[in-house]
DRENLUMKOL-697759 format. One record per residue (C-alpha): x, y, z; residue in one letter. Coordinates in steps of 0.001 Angstrom, whole numbers, plus 500000, padded with zeros to 6 digits. Layout:
N
+--------+--------+--------+------+
!   east !  north !     up ! resn !
+--------+--------+--------+------+
!      X !      Y !      Z !    A !
...
+--------+--------+--------+------+
//
This chain:
381
+--------+--------+--------+------+
!   east !  north !     up ! resn !
+--------+--------+--------+------+
! 499999 ! 500025 ! 499998 !    M !
! 502891 ! 502385 ! 500716 !    K !
! 504320 ! 501973 ! 497227 !    H !
! 500843 ! 502480 ! 495803 !    Q !
! 500352 ! 505797 ! 497611 !    L !
! 503979 ! 506937 ! 496753 !    Q !
! 503324 ! 506063 ! 493116 !    F !
! 499972 ! 507948 ! 493007 !    L !
! 501891 ! 510921 ! 494407 !    Y !
! 504460 ! 510578 ! 491640 !    L !
! 501540 ! 510583 ! 489077 !    I !
! 500507 ! 514027 ! 490656 !    C !
! 504092 ! 515162 ! 490042 !    L !
! 504090 ! 513882 ! 486455 !    W !
! 500798 ! 515309 ! 485543 !    I !
! 501573 ! 518589 ! 486876 !    G !
! 500893 ! 517109 ! 484814 !    L !
! 478351 ! 517144 ! 475065 !    A !
! 479035 ! 518681 ! 471603 !    S !
! 478756 ! 522268 ! 470526 !    C !
! 475940 ! 523352 ! 468315 !    Q !
! 475891 ! 525017 ! 464875 !    G !
! 477659 ! 524453 ! 461532 !    S !
! 481072 ! 525016 ! 462968 !    K !
! 480937 ! 522046 ! 465187 !    N !
! 482361 ! 519003 ! 463406 !    R !
! 483025 ! 516662 ! 466368 !    S !
! 480069 ! 514399 ! 465485 !    E !
! 481570 ! 513719 ! 462027 !    L !
! 484528 ! 511729 ! 463451 !    S !
! 484579 ! 508014 ! 463835 !    N !
! 484624 ! 506734 ! 467497 !    V !
! 486479 ! 503496 ! 468039 !    A !
! 485414 ! 501864 ! 471350 !    V !
! 487809 ! 499593 ! 473114 !    F !
! 486397 ! 497444 ! 476022 !    S !
! 488813 ! 497588 ! 479095 !    F !
! 487509 ! 494232 ! 480198 !    D !
! 488697 ! 492645 ! 477005 !    E !
! 492232 ! 494158 ! 477071 !    A !
! 495107 ! 491865 ! 476184 !    V !
! 497915 ! 491662 ! 478762 !    P !
! 500668 ! 494192 ! 478049 !    M !
! 504182 ! 492954 ! 478223 !    D !
! 506848 ! 495720 ! 477695 !    I !
! 509019 ! 492957 ! 475957 !    Q !
! 506382 ! 492829 ! 473200 !    D !
! 506676 ! 496602 ! 472548 !    F !
! 510154 ! 497631 ! 473328 !    V !
! 513293 ! 496648 ! 471282 !    E !
! 515921 ! 498430 ! 473461 !    K !
! 516216 ! 501101 ! 476116 !    Q !
! 518801 ! 503720 ! 476961 !    H !
! 519128 ! 506442 ! 479543 !    Y !
! 520100 ! 510129 ! 479468 !    I !
! 521224 ! 511774 ! 482736 !    L !
! 520055 ! 515393 ! 482881 !    L !
! 522496 ! 517975 ! 484175 !    S !
! 522346 ! 518706 ! 487983 !    I !
! 524033 ! 522165 ! 487651 !    E !
! 521994 ! 524670 ! 489719 !    E !
! 520310 ! 526548 ! 486805 !    E !
! 519157 ! 523371 ! 485388 !    A !
! 517171 ! 522125 ! 488495 !    L !
! 513415 ! 521777 ! 488664 !    F !
! 510793 ! 520791 ! 491186 !    K !
! 508138 ! 519193 ! 488974 !    R !
! 507920 ! 518721 ! 485174 !    V !
! 504650 ! 519954 ! 483756 !    D !
! 505625 ! 519239 ! 480166 !    K !
! 508543 ! 517588 ! 478291 !    L !
! 509229 ! 518011 ! 474615 !    L !
! 511824 ! 516134 ! 472538 !    A !
! 512696 ! 518089 ! 469378 !    K !
! 515641 ! 519231 ! 467225 !    N !
! 517886 ! 516844 ! 469103 !    N !
! 517105 ! 518586 ! 472306 !    H !
! 514883 ! 518129 ! 475294 !    F !
! 512705 ! 521060 ! 476427 !    Y !
! 510782 ! 521234 ! 479765 !    L !
! 509112 ! 523619 ! 482085 !    F !
! 508107 ! 523648 ! 485690 !    D !
! 505499 ! 526161 ! 486690 !    H !
! 506230 ! 525887 ! 490478 !    L !
! 509828 ! 527071 ! 489819 !    N !
! 508928 ! 529924 ! 487240 !    N !
! 512372 ! 528939 ! 485811 !    S !
! 511235 ! 529309 ! 482216 !    G !
! 511679 ! 526596 ! 479541 !    V !
! 514723 ! 524596 ! 480415 !    L !
! 516750 ! 523212 ! 477288 !    V !
! 519091 ! 520274 ! 477417 !    F !
! 520927 ! 518651 ! 474526 !    D !
! 520568 ! 514958 ! 473421 !    E !
! 523247 ! 513968 ! 476032 !    E !
! 521378 ! 515747 ! 478926 !    G !
! 523748 ! 518684 ! 479202 !    I !
! 522001 ! 521884 ! 480031 !    F !
! 522035 ! 524400 ! 477351 !    V !
! 520011 ! 527452 ! 478378 !    L !
! 516875 ! 528787 ! 479971 !    K !
! 514218 ! 530532 ! 477837 !    I !
! 511664 ! 532956 ! 479128 !    G !
! 512056 ! 536312 ! 480998 !    D !
! 509479 ! 536648 ! 483927 !    F !
! 508145 ! 540146 ! 484749 !    G !
! 505436 ! 542640 ! 484140 !    E !
! 506988 ! 544300 ! 480960 !    G !
! 505514 ! 544027 ! 477539 !    P !
! 508020 ! 541450 ! 476341 !    N !
! 507920 ! 539413 ! 479558 !    Q !
! 505753 ! 536567 ! 480847 !    I !
! 503925 ! 536235 ! 484068 !    N !
! 503979 ! 532438 ! 484026 !    G !
! 503973 ! 529528 ! 481589 !    I !
! 500728 ! 527579 ! 480838 !    K !
! 502053 ! 525664 ! 477782 !    D !
! 504772 ! 525805 ! 475243 !    F !
! 505657 ! 524471 ! 471767 !    Q !
! 508971 ! 524262 ! 469750 !    V !
! 509176 ! 524824 ! 466036 !    R !
! 511289 ! 522733 ! 463655 !    S !
! 513542 ! 525865 ! 463343 !    N !
! 514243 ! 525938 ! 467014 !    G !
! 511890 ! 528810 ! 467955 !    E !
! 510138 ! 528353 ! 471269 !    V !
! 506594 ! 529443 ! 471699 !    L !
! 505416 ! 530123 ! 475143 !    V !
! 501797 ! 530560 ! 476214 !    L !
! 501682 ! 533255 ! 478904 !    D !
! 499499 ! 531947 ! 481864 !    A !
! 497761 ! 535256 ! 482489 !    L !
! 498027 ! 537541 ! 479469 !    E !
! 496333 ! 535498 ! 476681 !    N !
! 499420 ! 535773 ! 474477 !    K !
! 501946 ! 533452 ! 472926 !    I !
! 505460 ! 534752 ! 473172 !    V !
! 507885 ! 533681 ! 470559 !    V !
! 511668 ! 533325 ! 471386 !    Y !
! 514593 ! 532534 ! 469055 !    S !
! 516504 ! 529247 ! 469637 !    P !
! 519036 ! 531265 ! 471689 !    E !
! 516166 ! 532704 ! 473923 !    G !
! 515872 ! 536057 ! 472573 !    N !
! 512383 ! 537667 ! 472336 !    W !
! 511029 ! 537917 ! 468755 !    I !
! 507258 ! 538841 ! 469162 !    K !
! 504078 ! 538542 ! 471060 !    N !
! 500969 ! 536964 ! 469467 !    I !
! 497543 ! 537904 ! 471102 !    S !
! 494964 ! 535203 ! 471576 !    I !
! 491283 ! 536117 ! 471508 !    P !
! 490344 ! 533176 ! 473985 !    V !
! 491227 ! 532131 ! 477359 !    N !
! 493652 ! 529376 ! 476261 !    A !
! 494861 ! 526461 ! 478544 !    G !
! 496988 ! 524889 ! 475843 !    G !
! 497845 ! 525346 ! 472248 !    F !
! 499574 ! 523766 ! 469160 !    I !
! 500495 ! 525101 ! 465885 !    E !
! 498934 ! 523401 ! 462894 !    T !
! 499663 ! 523599 ! 459096 !    E !
! 497194 ! 526547 ! 458769 !    T !
! 497088 ! 528141 ! 462200 !    G !
! 496360 ! 526970 ! 465770 !    W !
! 494564 ! 524309 ! 467608 !    L !
! 493752 ! 525737 ! 471093 !    I !
! 492456 ! 524081 ! 474224 !    A !
! 489943 ! 526618 ! 475636 !    I !
! 489282 ! 527142 ! 479416 !    N !
! 485595 ! 527630 ! 480251 !    K !
! 485929 ! 530579 ! 482522 !    D !
! 486456 ! 534193 ! 481367 !    N !
! 485638 ! 533296 ! 477888 !    Q !
! 485232 ! 535260 ! 474682 !    N !
! 481482 ! 535909 ! 474328 !    E !
! 481683 ! 535360 ! 470514 !    A !
! 482428 ! 531659 ! 471076 !    I !
! 479115 ! 529920 ! 472093 !    A !
! 478428 ! 526812 ! 474071 !    N !
! 481880 ! 526706 ! 475800 !    Y !
! 483946 ! 524552 ! 473488 !    P !
! 486884 ! 522707 ! 474868 !    K !
! 488968 ! 522775 ! 471605 !    V !
! 488998 ! 525510 ! 468714 !    G !
! 490653 ! 525328 ! 465225 !    N !
! 491720 ! 528858 ! 464028 !    F !
! 493667 ! 530120 ! 461233 !    D !
! 496739 ! 532279 ! 461751 !    Y !
! 494665 ! 535395 ! 461936 !    A !
! 492511 ! 533695 ! 464653 !    F !
! 489461 ! 533310 ! 462453 !    Q !
! 487367 ! 530467 ! 463765 !    Q !
! 487166 ! 527266 ! 461708 !    D !
! 485774 ! 524538 ! 464010 !    S !
! 484799 ! 524184 ! 467569 !    L !
! 484795 ! 520886 ! 469398 !    Y !
! 483643 ! 518967 ! 472643 !    F !
! 481440 ! 521461 ! 474605 !    G !
! 481900 ! 521773 ! 478369 !    Y !
! 479061 ! 520377 ! 480474 !    A !
! 476316 ! 523028 ! 481149 !    A !
! 476376 ! 522322 ! 484998 !    T !
! 479265 ! 521518 ! 487252 !    G !
! 482348 ! 523192 ! 488262 !    E !
! 484651 ! 521660 ! 485412 !    N !
! 487288 ! 521712 ! 488084 !    A !
! 489719 ! 519290 ! 486529 !    N !
! 492471 ! 520468 ! 488899 !    V !
! 495432 ! 520138 ! 486582 !    Y !
! 493782 ! 519927 ! 483167 !    Y !
! 491041 ! 522458 ! 483051 !    H !
! 491128 ! 522952 ! 479311 !    A !
! 492809 ! 519616 ! 478359 !    G !
! 496129 ! 518861 ! 476722 !    L !
! 497433 ! 518968 ! 473226 !    L !
! 500478 ! 517218 ! 471908 !    S !
! 502109 ! 516285 ! 468558 !    E !
! 503631 ! 512952 ! 467559 !    A !
! 503667 ! 510413 ! 464815 !    S !
! 501703 ! 512582 ! 462369 !    G !
! 498873 ! 513359 ! 464805 !    Y !
! 497767 ! 516225 ! 466924 !    L !
! 496377 ! 514686 ! 470116 !    V !
! 493819 ! 516076 ! 472564 !    Y !
! 492896 ! 514421 ! 475842 !    N !
! 491411 ! 515941 ! 478965 !    R !
! 492032 ! 513445 ! 481976 !    P !
! 489930 ! 512003 ! 483527 !    P !
! 487829 ! 511964 ! 480323 !    D !
! 487896 ! 508417 ! 478798 !    D !
! 488089 ! 509718 ! 475187 !    T !
! 491279 ! 510477 ! 473254 !    I !
! 490915 ! 512617 ! 470176 !    R !
! 493289 ! 512547 ! 467169 !    L !
! 493538 ! 515504 ! 464770 !    F !
! 495302 ! 515834 ! 461422 !    S !
! 498149 ! 518336 ! 461141 !    N !
! 495724 ! 520810 ! 459706 !    A !
! 493580 ! 520658 ! 463000 !    G !
! 490889 ! 518625 ! 461639 !    K !
! 489256 ! 515825 ! 463865 !    L !
! 490055 ! 512505 ! 462375 !    E !
! 489189 ! 509881 ! 464932 !    Q !
! 488216 ! 509457 ! 468595 !    Q !
! 489318 ! 506459 ! 470876 !    I !
! 487100 ! 505542 ! 473737 !    L !
! 488208 ! 503307 ! 476515 !    I !
! 485037 ! 501627 ! 477704 !    D !
! 485131 ! 500908 ! 481438 !    F !
! 481584 ! 499541 ! 481397 !    G !
! 479912 ! 500038 ! 484794 !    D !
! 483277 ! 501187 ! 486427 !    K !
! 483248 ! 504318 ! 484154 !    K !
! 483802 ! 507507 ! 486295 !    L !
! 480479 ! 509291 ! 486625 !    P !
! 480052 ! 512345 ! 484475 !    E !
! 479668 ! 514761 ! 487349 !    H !
! 483069 ! 513586 ! 488759 !    V !
! 484674 ! 513853 ! 485315 !    V !
! 483542 ! 517521 ! 485311 !    N !
! 484604 ! 518113 ! 488993 !    D !
! 487503 ! 515726 ! 489873 !    L !
! 487581 ! 516986 ! 493355 !    M !
! 484506 ! 514777 ! 493897 !    L !
! 486398 ! 511601 ! 493264 !    K !
! 487467 ! 511771 ! 496945 !    N !
! 484056 ! 510979 ! 497975 !    E !
! 484008 ! 507750 ! 495898 !    L !
! 487341 ! 506678 ! 497499 !    K !
! 485970 ! 507332 ! 500976 !    E !
! 482946 ! 505166 ! 500079 !    N !
! 485206 ! 502412 ! 498728 !    G !
! 483770 ! 502589 ! 495245 !    L !
! 485668 ! 501225 ! 492271 !    D !
! 485723 ! 503503 ! 489112 !    Y !
! 488370 ! 503924 ! 486528 !    R !
! 489576 ! 506822 ! 484375 !    Y !
! 492357 ! 508020 ! 482196 !    L !
! 495415 ! 509853 ! 483873 !    Q !
! 498461 ! 511595 ! 482582 !    L !
! 498838 ! 512934 ! 479121 !    P !
! 498608 ! 510208 ! 476398 !    V !
! 501302 ! 510009 ! 473802 !    K !
! 501254 ! 508478 ! 470323 !    V !
! 504277 ! 506651 ! 468968 !    A !
! 504709 ! 504017 ! 466198 !    N !
! 500912 ! 504107 ! 465477 !    N !
! 500246 ! 503177 ! 469014 !    M !
! 498726 ! 505266 ! 471819 !    V !
! 500290 ! 504873 ! 475328 !    F !
! 498834 ! 506079 ! 478648 !    G !
! 497856 ! 505412 ! 482260 !    L !
! 494610 ! 504292 ! 483924 !    I !
! 493940 ! 504921 ! 487544 !    V !
! 490980 ! 503756 ! 489614 !    S !
! 489344 ! 505235 ! 492787 !    T !
! 490666 ! 502247 ! 494690 !    K !
! 494292 ! 503297 ! 493900 !    N !
! 494887 ! 500685 ! 491244 !    D !
! 496884 ! 501728 ! 488308 !    I !
! 497291 ! 500282 ! 484728 !    W !
! 499636 ! 501135 ! 481897 !    T !
! 497826 ! 500773 ! 478571 !    F !
! 498358 ! 500915 ! 474843 !    S !
! 496042 ! 501077 ! 471934 !    V !
! 497528 ! 499692 ! 468681 !    N !
! 495858 ! 501731 ! 465930 !    L !
! 497122 ! 499251 ! 463306 !    T !
! 495566 ! 495977 ! 464852 !    T !
! 492767 ! 497841 ! 466786 !    K !
! 493910 ! 496094 ! 469976 !    Q !
! 493883 ! 497345 ! 473532 !    L !
! 496684 ! 496130 ! 475761 !    H !
! 496739 ! 496828 ! 479612 !    A !
! 498888 ! 495897 ! 482602 !    K !
! 498043 ! 496219 ! 486147 !    K !
! 500997 ! 497499 ! 488174 !    I !
! 502240 ! 495172 ! 490967 !    D !
! 503476 ! 497560 ! 493591 !    F !
! 505223 ! 494833 ! 495497 !    S !
! 507825 ! 494449 ! 492739 !    S !
! 507557 ! 497914 ! 491100 !    L !
! 510338 ! 498790 ! 488786 !    H !
! 509746 ! 501887 ! 486696 !    I !
! 512226 ! 500753 ! 483944 !    G !
! 509794 ! 497819 ! 483130 !    S !
! 506843 ! 500224 ! 482528 !    L !
! 506040 ! 502518 ! 479575 !    I !
! 505134 ! 505799 ! 481304 !    L !
! 504883 ! 508279 ! 478454 !    P !
! 506250 ! 511663 ! 479088 !    T !
! 507241 ! 512539 ! 475561 !    A !
! 508063 ! 511123 ! 472136 !    V !
! 511182 ! 511773 ! 470226 !    T !
! 510970 ! 512553 ! 466400 !    P !
! 512272 ! 509098 ! 465824 !    S !
! 509480 ! 507642 ! 467720 !    G !
! 511222 ! 506726 ! 471021 !    E !
! 508844 ! 506972 ! 474066 !    V !
! 510448 ! 509019 ! 476824 !    V !
! 509877 ! 508372 ! 480506 !    T !
! 511018 ! 510876 ! 483021 !    L !
! 512315 ! 509407 ! 486242 !    I !
! 513104 ! 511704 ! 489210 !    E !
! 514864 ! 510978 ! 492428 !    P !
! 511578 ! 510589 ! 494326 !    I !
! 510460 ! 507995 ! 491696 !    S !
! 513827 ! 506091 ! 492092 !    F !
! 513145 ! 506067 ! 495940 !    A !
! 509827 ! 504333 ! 495421 !    S !
! 511311 ! 501671 ! 493045 !    D !
! 511265 ! 498203 ! 494544 !    S !
! 514160 ! 497022 ! 492303 !    R !
! 516807 ! 499650 ! 492125 !    P !
! 519422 ! 497110 ! 491372 !    E !
! 518070 ! 496769 ! 487832 !    K !
! 519363 ! 500351 ! 486877 !    Y !
! 522853 ! 500763 ! 485472 !    P !
! 525436 ! 501753 ! 488101 !    V !
! 525845 ! 505315 ! 486688 !    E !
! 522199 ! 505779 ! 486737 !    V !
! 522038 ! 504848 ! 490376 !    I !
! 524751 ! 507207 ! 491255 !    R !
! 523013 ! 510096 ! 489329 !    H !
! 519719 ! 509454 ! 491372 !    F !
! 521707 ! 509436 ! 494553 !    E !
! 523168 ! 512916 ! 493517 !    N !
! 519464 ! 514058 ! 493223 !    E !
! 519719 ! 514095 ! 489347 !    G !
! 516739 ! 513208 ! 487034 !    S !
! 516919 ! 510746 ! 484255 !    V !
! 515200 ! 510165 ! 480944 !    L !
! 514524 ! 506539 ! 479821 !    L !
! 514084 ! 506142 ! 476143 !    L !
! 512209 ! 503158 ! 474986 !    H !
! 512954 ! 502253 ! 471249 !    Q !
! 509772 ! 500486 ! 469993 !    L !
! 509769 ! 497347 ! 467941 !    K !
! 508313 ! 497781 ! 464404 !    P !
! 504545 ! 497734 ! 464341 !    N !
+--------+--------+--------+------+
//
């Protein structure tokens, strides 16, 4: 039980991590693929992973962080931010050496008050979503300010498409021109509205704690949206068009809708000993497979994968008596070559039941309070 509670706490660190009406809403046009959790095939990491290797992140003072809210692997670099530290976007090279910090905090016109999300362009430019000012701040690869881009909605996350922007939209303080409180909007570069998707519930607090608006990521030719603890994963094209939806069907153990909209209520379910299941952590797509994590209100945890080629759901319940993080696919990021990245922090290592399975240099790095990236190279699918 101790390891379960520790691992659930780690998840909190890692995560720190109805339809709209009208002609502009296209969510109902997308196929929904339903996967029964009760019919999932056992998930064995050896069936998915060809080989692994570790990257030791620098432990110099300027490179330290408290909690990773987001990690990106792009341009032979790793980018991360920690909103608790207000340390900007930290950049490491492919060997884990600290390169620089991007983001100037303050009240000035070219400064940021806090980071809600960020993206990295293929040319190395870093785009930061200001947490308070409804603007995207563009920085050069060297960390120099280039320009500000005003956003006409209260954004919780964003991603650049081939034609503009896909934005995860917060329900509160919203632009009155956008009706029915959509969760996602597709806009061109001038922020002219194209499509709106997935309306918020008309009632309830929509208090998703970490993921008010939901999460957007890019990998393997897809733009991915999910909003834990919602049981549906949405895949968009690079033009921001909804292509398919993946629903994990938990049957009578599906988290009640009022709890999905107000995650704080899950504590009542736990206190009453009720067993409901829901998606947790951002999902990631690699090698035409979706990877993620499922949690229950009874503190059980499963890793899962949906194979988009074979249309098969795989799942593995974590055995906390023999927990070894290196034997799990816990998706934090995906490299351009399709490797799934797991961030392992010193507190994670402390909860590992089999620390001897790590290489000696990795153990020493953990003991020096360093964080490690574990890269899983997947087998051909």
